[in-house]
N, C-alpha and C positions, 0 to 999 in steps of 0.2 A: 504494499499500500504506499502510495506516495502522494504528495501535494505538488501541483505544478500550476503555472499560469494557464488560464483558459485558452484553448486553441480553437480555431474556427470549427474544426470537426467535432469539438465537444458541445457546441451550441445546441444541437438537437436534443441532447439529454437534458440540458438546463431548461430548454424550452418546453419539453414534455411535462415538467413539473407544473407549468402554468396552465396546461390544457387537459391534463389527464388526472382526474381526482384520485383514481386508484394508485397512481404512482406517488402522488404527494403524501398520501397516508392520512390517517384520521386526525392528526394534530397540525398538519400543515396546509390543508386544503381550505383556502379562503375565497373560493369562487374563481371563475375564469379571469385571466389577466392577459394583457397584451403579449402574445407570444414573441413578438419582434423586439421587445424592449431589451433583452440580453444581447441580441444581435447588434442593435444600435449602440449600446454601451461598449461592446467589444470593438466595434469599428471606431468609436470615438477615442477610447483610452485603454483598450485591452482589459477592461474591468478591474484596473488597478489605479487608484488615486491616493493622494495624501490623506483623504478622508475616509477611505475604506476600500473594499474590494471583494473579489471572488477568486477562489483558486479551485481547480478541479481536483476531486478525489479520484485517484486512479488505482485500480487493482489489476495487476497483470498487464498494465499499459492501457487498459480500457477505462473510460470514464464511468464511474459508478455514482457520482453525485458531486456536490460541492460544499465548500465552507465559505462563509461570508462574514464580514465584519464591517462595522461603521463607527465613526468617531462620534462620541457623545460627551457632554460635559457642559460646564458653565462658561468657560472663557477659552481663548486661544491657548493660553498657557497651562490651563488645567483641563485636560481631556482624558478620556479613557475609552476603551473599545467595548463594543457590544457585539457578540459573535453568534452565529447560528450555523447549522448544518442541515443538509438535505441528502438522503441516500436513496437509491433504488431499492425497492422492496426486497429483492432477492439477496441483498448483501447486508440487510439489517440484522442485528443480533449476533454478529460474528466478531465483534470487537473492532471492526474497521472504523466505525464512527468515533469511538473512544480514541483510538490512535490518531485519527485525523485531527480531532480537537486538540490533542496533546501537542501535535506538531504545530498547529496554528498558534497556540498559546506561546510555545517556545519562539516561534517566529516573530510574533508581535513584541514580546519582551526583548528579543535580541536586536530588533531593528527600529524600535520606536522608544520614546521616553515615557510612554503611558505607565502609570503606577498600578493599573488594574485592568482586568478583562472581566466582563460580566456576560452572563447568558440567561435568557429567560425561557421557560418552557411551560407548557400547559400543566396545571396542577395534577392532571390524570396521567401525564406522560412519565410513568415511573421508571421506564428504561433509561430515558434521557437524564433523569435525576440521578440514577445510580451511576451512569457514565461520568457525569460532572463530579459527583462525590469521589469517584475513583481517581479522578485527575487532581484532587485536592481543593476543588471549589468549595466554598462555604455557602450554605443556604442562608440567605440574608432576610428573606421574608416572602410574603404573599402580596401580589399586586391584584387587588380585587377588581373584577370586571374590567380587566385591561385589554382583552382581545375579543373581537366579535367574530364568531365562526358558527356556521350552520344554524343561524337564527337565534343564537344565544350569546350573551356576554360570558366570557370565560375568565377564571382566575388564572394567573401566571405565578410561577415560583421564580424568584430572582436568586441567582447564584453568582458569586464573584471569587476571583482568585487575585491576590496581590503579588506584585513583583517579588516581594520579600518572603512570601509564604514558602514553606519547604516544598521542594518539587515532589510530585507523586511518581 
């Protein structure tokens, strides 16, 4: 399993998550979205900017999903990252997502000055919560009614890891 910059031939996998509910899975389907948005971003900036980006998660050289992050915070000097992951159904539950997130956290701490990386997940997504805890993330709290999905407001759980936390 590796992370790499998104290539043009990876775009169909990323686009499928926007138009195929069964690929997105029960916690990531928020309705159909513009399938060309990834292609436009890729053409504009390779999906890598100072404010965030996407990397392909590849297994055996083939794209099986992506990790993404974006800058958040209150000032230019005080920012941190919020990250997420999306994997194809046939590779979920095999540790690929945990390792991909580990590599992303290491990358962000190695190449930026951000003091923390956070991740939010649906309160019912126990597999993702276990993966984050395995990586050394601390559960910080519940964000009530923070995401609208499938006709209902959903609670999210916020996790974070600090640059100085012991590595997992």
